[in-house]
C-alpha positions as CSV (number, residue, x, y, z in Angstrom):
1,M,-82.9,15.7,-18.1
2,S,-80.2,14.3,-20.6
3,E,-78.3,11.1,-20.1
4,L,-75.0,13.0,-19.5
5,Q,-76.7,15.0,-16.6
6,T,-78.0,11.8,-15.1
7,A,-74.6,10.1,-15.3
8,L,-72.9,13.0,-13.7
9,L,-75.4,13.0,-10.8
10,A,-74.8,9.4,-10.3
11,I,-71.1,9.7,-10.3
12,G,-71.3,12.5,-7.8
13,F,-73.5,10.6,-5.5
14,G,-71.3,7.6,-5.7
15,V,-68.2,9.8,-4.7
16,I,-70.1,11.1,-1.6
17,V,-71.0,7.6,-0.5
18,A,-67.5,6.5,-1.0
19,V,-66.0,9.3,1.1
20,Y,-68.5,8.6,3.9
21,V,-67.7,5.0,3.9
22,Y,-64.0,5.5,3.9
23,G,-64.3,7.9,6.8
24,W,-66.4,5.6,8.8
25,W,-64.0,2.7,8.0
26,Q,-60.9,5.0,9.3
27,Q,-62.8,5.8,12.4
28,R,-63.5,2.3,13.2
29,K,-59.9,1.3,12.6
30,Y,-58.6,3.9,14.9
31,R,-61.1,2.9,17.7
32,Q,-59.8,-0.7,17.5
33,K,-56.3,0.5,17.7
34,F,-56.5,2.9,20.6
35,G,-59.7,1.8,22.5
36,A,-58.0,-0.6,24.8
37,A,-55.6,2.0,26.1
38,F,-58.4,4.3,27.2
39,K,-60.0,1.3,29.0
40,S,-57.1,0.2,30.7
41,G,-57.0,0.3,34.6
42,H,-53.4,1.5,35.1
43,A,-52.9,5.0,36.6
44,D,-52.4,7.8,34.2
45,A,-48.9,9.6,34.3
46,L,-50.4,13.0,33.8
47,Y,-53.7,12.8,35.4
48,R,-53.8,11.4,38.9
49,E,-55.1,12.1,42.3
50,S,-52.8,12.6,45.3
51,P,-53.9,12.2,48.9
52,V,-53.9,15.5,50.7
53,R,-54.6,16.9,54.1
54,P,-57.9,19.1,54.3
55,L,-57.4,22.8,54.8
56,P,-58.3,24.0,58.2
57,E,-61.6,25.7,58.1
58,P,-63.2,28.1,60.8
59,E,-65.4,26.5,63.4
60,D,-68.8,25.3,62.2
61,A,-68.1,26.4,58.6
62,P,-69.4,23.9,55.8
63,E,-66.7,21.9,54.1
64,L,-66.6,23.2,50.4
65,P,-65.9,20.3,47.7
66,V,-63.4,21.4,45.1
67,Q,-64.2,20.2,41.6
68,A,-61.4,18.7,39.6
69,S,-62.5,20.8,36.6
70,E,-62.2,24.1,38.3
71,P,-58.8,25.8,38.9
72,M,-58.0,26.8,42.5
73,V,-56.5,30.3,43.0
74,E,-54.7,31.1,46.3
75,H,-54.2,34.8,47.1
76,F,-50.7,34.8,48.2
77,V,-49.0,31.5,46.9
78,N,-48.7,29.9,43.5
79,I,-49.6,26.3,43.4
80,A,-48.9,23.7,40.8
81,E,-52.1,21.7,40.9
82,E,-52.7,18.3,39.6
83,V,-56.1,17.5,38.3
84,A,-58.1,14.3,38.9
85,P,-59.8,12.5,36.0
86,A,-63.4,13.7,35.3
87,A,-64.9,10.4,36.2
88,E,-63.3,10.4,39.7
89,V,-64.1,13.8,41.2
90,D,-63.4,13.9,45.0
91,E,-63.1,16.5,47.7
92,R,-59.6,17.9,48.0
93,A,-57.6,20.5,49.7
94,L,-54.1,22.0,49.6
95,D,-51.5,20.2,51.6
96,D,-49.2,21.9,54.1
97,I,-50.2,25.4,53.0
98,P,-50.8,27.7,55.9
99,F,-54.1,29.7,55.7
100,E,-53.9,33.5,55.8
101,E,-57.0,35.6,56.5
102,P,-57.3,38.2,53.7
103,Q,-56.7,41.7,55.0
104,S,-59.8,43.7,55.4
105,D,-60.0,47.3,54.8
106,A,-62.3,49.7,56.4
107,M,-63.2,52.8,54.3
108,S,-63.5,56.2,55.9
109,P,-66.9,57.6,56.5
110,E,-66.1,60.2,53.7
111,T,-65.9,57.3,51.1
112,G,-69.0,55.5,52.2
113,G,-67.5,52.1,52.7
114,H,-68.5,49.4,55.2
115,E,-66.1,47.9,57.6
116,E,-65.7,44.2,57.3
117,Q,-65.2,42.0,60.5
118,P,-62.7,39.2,60.1
119,L,-63.9,35.7,60.8
120,D,-63.0,34.0,64.1
121,E,-60.4,31.4,63.3
122,E,-58.2,29.2,65.4
123,M,-54.6,30.2,65.2
124,P,-52.3,27.4,64.0
125,E,-49.9,26.1,66.7
126,D,-46.8,27.1,64.8
127,Q,-47.9,30.7,64.4
128,T,-47.7,33.1,67.3
129,L,-49.6,36.3,67.9
130,E,-46.4,38.3,67.7
131,E,-45.9,37.2,64.2
132,E,-49.5,38.2,63.0
133,T,-49.6,41.5,64.9
134,P,-47.4,43.6,62.5
135,E,-49.2,42.5,59.3
136,E,-52.6,43.0,60.8
137,A,-51.7,46.3,62.2
138,A,-50.2,47.6,59.0
139,P,-52.1,50.8,58.0
140,V,-53.8,51.0,54.7
141,V,-52.6,54.0,53.0
142,Q,-53.9,55.8,49.9
143,D,-52.0,57.8,47.3
144,E,-53.0,61.4,46.6
145,N,-55.5,60.6,43.8
146,C,-57.4,58.0,45.7
147,A,-57.4,60.0,49.0
148,L,-59.4,62.8,47.2
149,L,-62.5,60.4,46.7
150,D,-65.4,61.5,48.7
151,L,-69.2,60.6,48.4
152,R,-69.8,64.4,48.5
153,S,-67.9,64.9,45.3
154,D,-67.8,61.5,43.6
155,F,-70.1,58.5,42.7
156,I,-68.0,55.6,44.1
157,V,-68.9,51.9,43.4
158,E,-66.7,49.5,45.4
159,L,-66.1,46.0,43.9
160,N,-65.0,43.2,46.2
161,L,-63.4,40.7,43.9
162,A,-63.7,36.9,44.1
163,E,-60.0,36.6,43.4
164,P,-57.1,39.0,43.1
165,S,-57.1,40.4,39.5
166,P,-55.3,43.2,37.6
167,A,-57.2,46.3,36.3
168,S,-57.6,44.8,32.8
169,V,-60.7,42.8,34.1
170,L,-62.6,46.2,33.9
171,A,-62.1,46.1,30.2
172,G,-65.7,47.4,29.4
173,L,-65.1,50.4,31.8
174,W,-61.8,51.5,30.2
175,Q,-63.5,51.5,26.8
176,R,-66.2,54.0,27.9
177,K,-64.3,56.2,30.4
178,F,-64.8,59.4,28.3
179,D,-68.6,58.8,27.8
180,F,-69.9,60.5,31.0
181,G,-68.7,63.9,30.6
182,K,-66.7,63.9,33.9
183,P,-63.5,62.6,35.1
184,M,-63.3,58.9,36.1
185,L,-60.8,57.4,38.6
186,V,-60.3,53.7,39.4
187,C,-58.4,52.9,42.6
188,G,-57.3,49.4,43.5
189,L,-56.3,47.9,46.9
190,T,-53.1,46.0,46.7
191,L,-52.6,42.6,48.4
192,A,-51.2,42.4,51.9
193,G,-48.2,40.5,50.6
194,S,-47.1,43.2,48.3
195,P,-43.8,45.0,49.0
196,S,-45.5,48.2,50.2
197,G,-48.3,46.3,52.1
198,P,-52.0,46.9,51.3
199,R,-52.7,50.2,49.9
200,W,-55.2,52.2,47.6
201,E,-53.4,53.3,44.5
202,R,-54.6,54.5,41.1
203,A,-55.1,51.6,38.7
204,V,-54.5,51.8,35.0
205,A,-55.8,49.4,32.3
206,E,-52.4,48.4,31.4
207,G,-51.0,47.5,34.8
208,T,-50.0,44.2,36.0
209,M,-50.4,44.8,39.7
210,L,-53.2,42.5,41.4
211,Y,-55.8,44.0,43.5
212,S,-58.4,42.5,45.9
213,R,-60.9,45.5,45.7
214,F,-61.7,48.3,43.2
215,R,-63.2,51.8,43.8
216,V,-64.6,53.0,40.6
217,A,-65.4,56.7,40.9
218,L,-67.1,59.3,38.7
219,Q,-66.6,62.9,39.5
220,L,-69.9,64.8,40.2
221,V,-69.1,68.4,39.6
222,D,-66.5,70.5,37.6
223,R,-66.7,73.9,36.1
224,G,-69.1,72.5,33.4
225,G,-71.7,71.9,36.1
226,A,-73.2,68.9,37.9
227,I,-73.5,65.5,36.3
228,S,-77.0,64.5,35.2
229,P,-79.1,61.7,36.7
230,A,-79.0,59.9,33.3
231,K,-75.2,59.9,33.2
232,L,-75.1,58.5,36.8
233,A,-77.6,55.7,36.0
234,D,-75.7,54.8,32.8
235,F,-72.5,54.6,34.8
236,R,-74.0,52.6,37.6
237,D,-75.3,50.1,35.1
238,L,-72.1,49.8,33.4
239,V,-70.1,49.1,36.5
240,L,-72.7,46.6,37.7
241,G,-72.7,44.8,34.5
242,I,-68.9,44.4,34.8
243,A,-69.2,43.3,38.3
244,R,-71.7,40.5,37.4
245,H,-69.3,39.5,34.5
246,I,-66.3,39.2,36.9
247,K,-68.4,37.7,39.7
248,A,-67.6,40.8,42.2
249,D,-69.8,42.1,44.9
250,A,-70.7,45.6,44.4
251,N,-71.5,48.4,46.9
252,V,-73.4,51.0,45.0
253,P,-74.7,54.4,46.4
254,D,-78.1,55.7,45.7
255,V,-78.3,57.5,42.4
256,P,-81.0,60.2,43.4
257,Q,-79.1,60.9,46.6
258,T,-75.9,61.2,44.7
259,H,-77.4,63.7,42.2
260,Q,-78.7,65.8,45.1
261,N,-75.3,65.8,46.5
262,A,-74.0,67.0,43.1
263,L,-76.4,69.8,42.8
264,E,-75.5,71.1,46.3
265,L,-71.9,70.9,45.6
266,D,-72.3,72.6,42.3
267,A,-74.2,75.5,43.9
268,F,-71.4,76.0,46.4
269,C,-68.8,75.9,43.7
270,A,-70.7,78.5,41.7
271,D,-71.0,80.8,44.8
272,V,-67.3,80.8,45.4
273,D,-66.0,80.5,41.7
274,Q,-64.3,83.9,41.3
275,M,-61.6,85.0,38.8
276,V,-60.0,88.3,39.7
277,G,-58.7,90.4,36.9
278,V,-56.4,93.6,36.7
279,N,-56.2,95.2,33.3
280,L,-53.0,97.0,32.1
281,V,-53.8,99.3,29.2
282,V,-51.7,101.5,26.9
283,P,-52.6,105.2,27.2
284,G,-53.0,106.7,23.8
285,E,-52.6,104.8,20.5
286,R,-49.3,103.0,21.2
287,L,-49.0,99.4,20.7
288,L,-47.0,96.9,23.0
289,S,-44.7,94.5,21.1
290,G,-44.5,90.8,22.1
291,T,-40.8,90.9,22.8
292,R,-41.2,93.8,25.2
293,I,-44.0,92.0,27.1
294,A,-41.8,88.8,27.3
295,E,-38.9,90.8,28.7
296,A,-41.2,92.7,31.3
297,A,-42.8,89.4,32.3
298,A,-39.5,87.7,32.9
299,L,-38.5,90.5,35.3
300,Q,-41.6,89.5,37.4
301,G,-40.7,85.9,37.3
302,L,-43.4,84.9,34.7
303,T,-42.7,82.4,32.0
304,L,-44.6,81.7,28.8
305,E,-46.4,78.4,28.9
306,A,-48.1,76.1,26.2
307,D,-51.5,77.6,26.9
308,G,-50.5,80.9,25.3
309,A,-50.3,82.9,28.7
310,F,-47.4,83.9,31.0
311,H,-47.6,82.2,34.3
312,L,-46.0,82.6,37.8
313,L,-45.5,79.1,39.0
314,G,-45.5,78.0,42.6
315,A,-43.2,75.5,44.2
316,H,-45.4,72.4,43.0
317,G,-45.6,73.6,39.4
318,H,-49.1,75.0,39.7
319,S,-50.0,78.6,38.3
320,L,-50.5,81.3,41.0
321,F,-51.6,83.8,38.5
322,S,-51.4,84.5,34.8
323,L,-50.7,87.3,32.2
324,I,-52.7,87.2,29.1
325,N,-53.4,89.3,26.1
326,I,-56.3,91.7,26.7
327,D,-57.9,90.6,23.4
328,S,-57.5,86.8,24.3
329,M,-55.0,86.3,21.5
330,P,-52.5,83.6,22.8
331,F,-48.8,84.5,23.0
332,Q,-46.5,82.0,21.1
333,H,-42.8,81.9,21.2
334,H,-42.4,81.9,17.3
335,T,-44.8,85.0,16.8
336,L,-43.6,87.3,19.7
337,V,-41.5,89.4,17.4
338,N,-44.5,90.2,15.3
339,H,-47.1,90.3,18.0
340,T,-48.6,93.5,19.1
341,T,-51.4,94.4,21.6
342,R,-53.1,97.4,23.3
343,G,-53.1,95.9,26.7
344,L,-52.7,92.9,29.1
345,T,-54.7,91.3,31.9
346,L,-53.4,89.7,34.9
347,L,-55.8,86.9,36.4
348,L,-56.1,85.3,39.6
349,D,-58.1,82.0,39.8
350,V,-59.2,82.3,43.4
351,P,-60.4,78.8,44.2
352,R,-57.4,77.1,42.5
353,V,-54.5,79.0,44.5
354,D,-53.3,78.4,48.0
355,S,-53.6,81.6,50.2
356,P,-55.5,83.5,47.5
357,A,-55.3,86.9,49.2
358,V,-51.5,86.6,49.5
359,Q,-51.2,85.7,45.8
360,F,-53.5,88.7,45.0
361,D,-51.0,90.9,46.8
362,R,-48.1,89.3,44.7
363,M,-50.2,89.8,41.5
364,L,-50.7,93.5,42.3
365,A,-46.9,93.9,42.9
366,A,-46.3,92.3,39.5
367,A,-49.0,94.6,38.0
368,H,-47.3,97.7,39.3
369,G,-43.8,96.4,38.1
370,L,-45.3,95.8,34.5
371,A,-46.9,99.1,34.7
372,R,-43.7,101.0,35.3
373,E,-41.7,98.9,32.8
374,L,-44.2,99.3,30.1
375,Q,-45.7,102.6,30.9
376,L,-49.3,101.1,31.4
377,N,-52.4,102.1,33.4
378,L,-54.1,99.8,35.9
379,V,-57.9,99.8,35.0
380,D,-60.9,97.5,35.7
381,D,-63.2,96.0,33.2
382,H,-64.7,99.3,32.6
383,R,-61.5,101.0,31.8
384,V,-61.7,102.9,35.1
385,V,-58.5,103.5,36.8
386,L,-58.2,101.2,40.0
387,S,-57.9,103.1,43.3
388,E,-56.4,101.7,46.5
389,I,-59.9,101.5,47.9
390,G,-61.2,99.5,45.0
391,L,-58.3,97.2,45.3
392,A,-58.9,96.7,49.1
393,R,-62.5,95.9,48.4
394,I,-61.5,93.2,46.0
395,R,-59.1,91.7,48.5
396,D,-61.7,91.6,51.2
397,Q,-63.9,89.6,48.7
398,I,-61.0,87.2,48.2
399,V,-60.6,86.8,51.9
400,A,-64.3,86.0,52.3
401,V,-64.1,83.3,49.6
402,D,-61.1,81.8,51.1
403,A,-62.9,81.5,54.6
404,K,-66.1,80.0,53.0
405,M,-64.2,77.4,51.1
406,C,-62.2,76.4,54.3
407,D,-65.5,76.1,56.3
408,H,-66.9,73.8,53.7
409,G,-63.8,71.5,53.9
410,I,-62.4,72.5,50.4
411,A,-59.3,74.6,50.8
412,P,-58.4,77.0,48.0
413,G,-55.4,75.6,46.0
414,S,-55.8,72.0,47.5
415,A,-55.8,69.2,45.1
416,Q,-59.7,68.8,45.7
417,A,-60.3,72.3,44.7
418,R,-58.1,72.0,41.6
419,R,-60.2,69.1,40.4
420,L,-63.6,70.6,41.2
421,F,-62.6,73.9,39.6
422,A,-61.2,72.4,36.5
């Protein structure tokens, strides 16, 4: 090693020592300057302890100490809380805040919940029974989406939260909602103090509403078939992991039993899943133009929708039956002028329409109207002309499907039917 390298190493070492000594000296200087203030015995203006009256507890319930380092969250009031110094942690409670028993919600047998019994608690002297009765008797309602949840058609995990929270606490769930191949729905139970009272409503990730419980549901069956046991187990593990993370109690159905329910429901749906079609074909070699088809469809009340088919819409905007190109080529507004075809097909999706036999009659009336307007023949899938006897036989089959679905508790055209046959 040369003398120059040795000199540079020595200088560098000296600089490091000098910086260390300077830092130590500065630290000692600040300790001497401010140490006395931290050791003084006077009360701190920001951190002090206030005497409070203990919160009333149910009889024989153990008294719970409240740590000064942990925030206290009340369900229905916002409290500005003063924190005691870490060296003087005492038991505290909120002063002059009336205690309300959180509303318990009993799930219906269809949703597989467990009714919770409220704790027996002494009524405060300044609160009468008449004042409590309206709130306790307030019914827990459900919106249309949440009312559809059923253990026969959904895998439902209920989460009882430690404290009211928005739906954003289920962050890991929202990120994977499309990973299971079936629709997922999250319903939250609003607080008793909310304007509409406690109710189950659909929860969204971006919502700010606070909920005391969640029902996280995965649909078991659709037209793609029944969900697999692996998907069910994956979904269960995901929700349980989230429950542990947010310290929520979870009520989880049995996975094998749920999969058996899915198989039984899928078999039933396959049995009643019928699509009735009536073909309208051109005799000879003539072609139908798109504009003539649109004009004739409009006379029957059908409108061209975004899916490329003409639909007759019901009062709630749901399709009662549809008119499609016989070769499955979609109709489009901007290509109707140049569109030609050899025939059309009227389709009735039996499980998805209310009173399917009635809608079949309406579809036949539209078929005859289109046949007259466009000079078409009514034929079946084998291009055999449909007779009145054949049409009556088809109608009898539709009536039988309607009765079977109603006996199973899934009425054709209901919201439950539309989700299962999607």
